[in-house]
N, C-alpha and C positions, 0 to 999 in steps of 0.2 A: 335620522333614517333608521328604519327597521330593515335589516339586510339578512338574507339567507344565502350563505356561500354554498354552492353546489359543487363540492370537491374541496379537499383540504390539503392539497399538495404544496409544492414549494412556491409556485407563483401565487396561489391563493393565500398562503400564510404571509407572504410579503405584502399583499394587498390588505390583508386583515390587520397586520401591524400598522400599515399606513393609515387605514381608516380609524383605528383606535387612537393613534398618536396625534392625528390631525384634528380629532374631535368631531369628525363627520358622524360617528355613531359611538355610543357607549357599549361596553361589553355586554350589558344586559339586553341590548337591542339587537344583538347579533347571534345567529345560529349558524353552525357549520355542519353540513351534511357530508359525512365521510364513512365509507364502508369499513375501513380498517379500525379495529378496536384500539390497537396501540396508538395509532395516529390520533384518534379521537381523544384519548387520555392525554396525549402530549399537547394538543391544541387547547384543551380545557385548562390544563395546568399552566401553560405558558401565557395564554391570553385572557383567561378568566371567562371564556365564552361557553355557551352550551354547545356541545358537539354531539350530534345524534346520527343514527344510522338510516333513518327514514326521512325523506324530504317533504312529504305531503304536508305534514303539520307545520314544518318550518316555513315553507313557502306560503301557506295560508296566512300565517301571522306576519309576513313580511310585506314591505312596500316594494322592495327590489330583490330579485333573485340574480345572483352573480354566477354565471355558468363557467366553471373552471375545471372541467373534466377533459380527458383526452377526446379529441373529435370523434373517434370511433365508438366511444361510450355514450356520446351525447344523444343520439336518436332514441335509444331505449329509455334513457332517463327522462327525456322530454315527453315521450309517450306516456310514461308512468305519471308524470307530474302535470300533464296537460290540463286536467280538470281544475287544478289549483292555480295554473298560470293563465288566468283570464285577462280581460282587457283592462282591469284595474291595476295590473302589475306591470312593472318594468323588468324586462329581462336584459341584463347587461352581460354579454358574452365575450370571453377572452379565448374561446375555443378556436384554434387556428383552422382556416379553411372553410368554416361554415358561414355562408353568406347570410345577410339579413333576410333574404327571400326564403332561404331554406329554413331558417328559424321561425319565420312568420307562418310558414306552412305547417310547422309542428305544433305551435301554440298560438293562442289568441292574444298573448301579452304584447305590449309595445316593446320594440327591440332596438337596442343600441349595440353595435359591434365594436370591439376594441382590440388593439394589438399592442400590448406592452412588450418591452424587451428584457433581456437578461438582467439589466442593471436595476430592475425593480427590487431585487434582494438587497441592494445597497441604498435604496431610496433615491436612485439617480436615473430612473428610466425615462425614456421618451415614449409616449403612448399616442397612437393615432386612433381616433374614434370616428365612426360614421353612423348615421341614423337610418333606421328602417322606415317604411312608409307610414307606420302608425305612430312613430315616436314624435314627441313634442320638443319645443325649445327647452322646456323645463326638464325633460328627460335628459337632454344633452348636458344641461347644467349639472344635474345630479350625477351623471356618469363622470363628468369632468371633476367634480368635487371628490369622488371616490378615488379616481386614478391619480389626481394630483398628490395624494398621500404617498406615492412612490416616485414622484418626479414631475415632469412637465407633460402637457397634453396639447396635441394639435388636432384640429378638425379637418377631415378630408372627405371627398366623395368616395363612395364604395369602389368605384372603378379604379381608384388609386391604391387599394389595399395590397395588391400584389407588389407594387413598387415600394410600398412601405416595408414589406418583408425584405425586399432586395436591399434597401438602404439601411433602415434602423433595426429591423428584425434580425437580419444576418450580420449587420454592421459590427457588433461586438467581436464576432469571429475574425473579421478582417483586421480590426485593431489589435486583437490579441496576437495575430500573426505578425503584424508590424512590430509589436513590442518584442515578440520572440526573435524576430530577425535582428532588431537593434541589440538585443542581449547577445545573440550569436556573434554579431560584429564586434561587440565589446570584448567578448571572450577571445576572438581572433586577434585583437590588439594587445592581449596579455593580461586583462583583468581577471581576478578570481571570480568564481561563480556568484557568490553573494553580492559582490560589488557590481558586477555586470547587470544582475537583475535589478538591483536598486536603482542604478543609473537609468536603465531602460524604462522601468515602471514609473518612476517619479518624473522623468522627462515627459512621458505621455500624459500623465496626470496633470502636471503643471501647465502644459500647453493647452489641454482641454479646458482647465479652469480659467486660464487667461482669456481664451476665446469666448468663454461664457460670460465672464464677469466684465470684460472690457466692452462687449457689444460691437466691437469692430469686425469688419469682414475678415475672414481668414487670410485673404490675399493681402490685405493691408498689414496684418500682423507679420506675415511672411516677409513682406518688403522691409519692415522695420528691423528684422534680425538678419537681413541679407545685405551686408555692406559690400560695396563694389570691390571686387578683387579679394573678398574675404573667404573664410572657410565654409560658411553656410551656402553661399552661392556655388562653391565648388562641389559640395555634397549634393545640392539640388540638381545641378547640371548632370552629375553622374546618374542620379535616379531617373531623370527625364530621358537621358540617352537610352536607358533600358526600358522605357515605356511605362513609367510609374503611373501616370494619370490614365493612360489607356487601360492598364491592368485593373485599376480600380473601377473604371466604367464597365469593363467587361465582367467583373465580379458582380456588380449590381445588376447588370443586364441578365446574366445567367441565373442569379438567384430569383429575380423577378419572373423570368420565364418558367423556372422550376416551380415556383409558387403557383403560377397559373395552371400548370399541368396537374399539380396535386389537388388544387381546388376543383378542377374539372372531374378528377377521379373520385 
């Protein structure tokens, strides 16, 4: 694939690393459009790609344009590049809050919208993708191939993208808060700071890895470690008494609603 990255920020560089390491594209097939001269130099040195300030030539030479700029900067950029973003091009957007309909009004390209999360930087993201009205099955496959370079991909209908934000987009923040709380609890029990953090972080990491690799439902895994009359059940009971599951549902609901508000704005 010949890919033009429109934007060279942190998420774009994570995707670029994934694209190159997975073999989806070679460095010579990729151009990154970035306004910062210093950032262009870093991208070229780090990844061996061509980093340029002007997008028209880069898009013209590409099969896929990956929109990775801030949402407020996207309209002006797309207006500038619209002549190059014709129906022969695929526009893969990771710009938050921009619907496929909005993007399709701006350019004639086929559109796929994606929402990766923070874990892309570690190659462990979960990304939801949805198709615009002009996108093909092949376009969705191409988008999936690019995004699997930084983790796993799920396909959803666009009406679910706000809920994706509530669950997986904002989800790392919820889990970081849980780890933080577990660390605080460890400190309260008398552990030193370094040990408390290691216990909390590795416990969360190991549990997530077990859930992923085993393929078993989380409820079943929870049952396996919850012996009758044991310590885990005592801890879980204390959490549920304080509304743990309800708090998580409320967090997802609030983040989903806020995403919808921002998208309307």
